N, C-alpha and C positions, 0 to 999 in steps of 0.2 A: 378496497384494502390495498394500501402502497406496497410496493415490491421495490426492494434495494438490493442492488448486487456491490458486494464489497470483492473489489479486484485487488490483489495482492502478492506479496510473497510469502516466505516462512513466517513472518509475524503476523500475516494474516491466516494462514494455515494452522498456526498455534504452536510452533516450534519453541521447547524450552531452552533457557541458555545451555549452553554445551559445555562439558568439562573435558570431552575429547572429540577427535573429529568422527567417531564412530558411536558416540552417545547422542544420538540425535532421537531425544524423547519428544513427546507432544502432549501438551496440556489436554486433560479430559474434556471433552466436548462442551460440558456444561460450566467450564470455566475460562474458556476462550473469550478474547474481547468481543468477538462476533456474537458469542452468546449473551455477554451481558447487554450487548447492543441489543439483541432481539427481546430479552426480558424488559428493558428499560422502555422499549417501544410499544411493547404490549401485543395482545393477541390480534389486533386489527392490522398488523405488519407482517410482511414476508421477508425475512433476511437470506438471500442467496450468498454462500461462502464459496469464493473461488481464490483460493491462496495456493501458491506452488513455491516450494522451497527453491531458490536460486533464481526465481523468475527476475528477468532484467526487464527495462521500459521495452527498447527495439532491438536488441543486440543477440544474435545466436552466440551462445558460448561455446569456445572451441574445446572446451574440457568437458561440460556437462550435457552440451548437446543443443541443437537448434530449436529444440522445443521450449526451452527456458526462455525465449523470446517473446515478450509479453505482447508485441504488436500482432505474432501470428495467431494467436487464439483470442483477442479480444473481440473480434469481429463475430465470429462464430458462437463465442460466449454470448454477446449482448442478443444475438438472433435467437438463439436458444431459449433463453429466459424471458424474452420480451412477453408482453409490454412491462416495461420498467419505470419505474417513477423517478428513481435516483440511482446514481452510481458513485460509490466510495472508491475512490482510487488512491492508493498508497505503494509507490514503487520508486526506486532509485538507489536503494542500499547496494543492491549487488552491481549496480553500474560503477561503484566506488572501488571495484577489485582492480587490482594493477593489470591484469591480463587485458583488460578493455582499454586502457590509457586514455580515459575520457576525461577531459575538464569539466568542471561542475557546469558552465554552460551548456555544454552537448548532452547532459544529463537531464537537464531542464528542456532542451530541445526534444529529447526523446519522449519525455512527459506530454509535450506539446504535439507530438505526432499520435499519442493515445488520445489526446483531447480531440483532435480531428477525426479519428475513428469513431469514436462516441458519437460526434455531431453528425456523421455522416450515415449512421446505422439505421437510422429510423427506428430506433428499438423502443420508443415512448409509445403512450397512449395514442392512438390515431395517426402513427408515424412520426409523432414530434420527438424532439430530442430529449432524453431524460435530463432532470437536474444533476448537477456534478458537484461532488464536495471532493476537491484535491486536497491531499493529506501529506505533508511533508513529514517522513520518517525523523525520528530524532537524531542527533549527530552520532556517531560512533563513540563508543565508551573506551575504557581501557583494554587494548588487545593484548592477547598472549600468543596462542596458538595461531591466530588467524593475522597477526600481525605482519607478516610477509604478503600474504594474499591480499591484504589491503594496504599495502606500502602507498604513502601519499594519501589515503584516503579519508584520513582525520580531518584535515585541513579542508577538503573538499566539502564533506558532509556538512561542516560549520555553515556554508554557503548556500546549502540547498533551499532551506526555508525561506530565505530573501528573493532566490529566483524564482522559487514556485510562487511565490505572493505575487511578484511582479507578472509571472505569466497568467495567473488566474485573473488579475486584474483586466489584463489585455483581452483575455477571452471570456471574461463577463461569467466567470464561475466562482463558486464559494470555495474559501480557502481556510484550511487550519494547520496551524503549526504545532506538532505534537511536542516540541521541546518545551512549550509552555505547560504540559501536564504531566509529561513522564520523562525518563530518560533510559538509553540503553542500558543492559545489564554489565556490570563490571565482569561477570563470571567469563562471558566471550565478547563484549564488547558490541555484540550484534543484536542479540534477542531481547525478549522483555521479560523481567522479573515477573512473578505472579503478582505482587503488589501494584503493578501498573495495569493489569488489565481491567480491573473494575473503573478505576478513574477514565481509561481510554474508551471504553465502551460507553460510560454515561456521557462524555463530553461530546462524542460523536453521535450519540442519541439526541442530545439536546439540540444541535446544529441540523439535524434532519428533521426535527418537529418544526423548528424555525423555518426550513426551507419549503416544507411541504404542508405545513399548517395542521 
């Protein structure tokens, strides 16, 4: 029975597009893209969902807290859910926040550091490394209330897929560019509309079936 870990931020958690900073709704559990993934893969698969709103690649958030650092929790997460057959890694959107002042290349390097953690965790069967699907989040869409928070982020977000693809090729991991499948919502520019969840879950399921047979 293959086990897949989905490690990400609010879009893995299931946050709905926000109409205000206080209106942080969450899609019902059966509608999230991770639920679609589970249905598509079928009863023989286990999907472990580890999504945290605000999670970065490897950076403590000076406002939201050090626990938003994806590098801090990844190793214990991998070891607590082992043995894992695959890890779906989709992070980078929160690194675009102006408070981090990161060029796109540094965001990709943060992803690279997470790949190193997975490679060294011995979290697969018999201590092997799980297969990895590196997923580039779609570029930011129209920003309104989050425009200041993400100043300069839109331009950088357009470069992430290319940088992630090159990183995946160097590290020998699988890659998916979500911008070929979905786009970020124009409601808040960051999260996924309801009609994006089904196609995203389906395409990731297809890639995992190809990877694991």
